[in-house]
C-alpha positions, 0 to 999 in steps of 0.5 A: 518497447518494454514488456509489461507484467500484470500485478492486479486489477483496480476498479476493473482496470488491469494494473501493470508495470514494465519489467524495468521498473525499480523495486521502489516504484513497484512498492508505490504501485502496490501500496496504492492498489492495496489502499484502493481495494481496502486491503490496507485498512483490513490488514491494519485492523486485523493487526490491531493497529490504529491509524495513529499507530501507522501514522507514527510508524510512517512519521505522518499525521493520523489524518493523512492515513485516514485520507489514504484509507478513505481514498481521498489521497494517495501516499507519495513515493517515499512514504508509499515505499515505507508503507508497503514495507509495513504492510508486507510485515503485517501481511506476513504476520497475518499469514502465520496466524 
């Protein structure tokens, strides 16, 4: 039976993953959590980026980013991994300001 590691709380529910999960899978879980709690939007706005800027970087439609931030949809695995990388860069920049 796998051991589980807690990575946060989502709407009162504990979010955890098995130790054996890949980095990509962790990125998917993480970016979906950041979108759900509004952190992704806050980070984007603090960086002075528009939804269109993020969409261009991820090669998706601006409306897609909007649906993610409005919690109507969640990004699929491949794009979620790239989005997590972008958010990590923005969070890193934010922490150095």
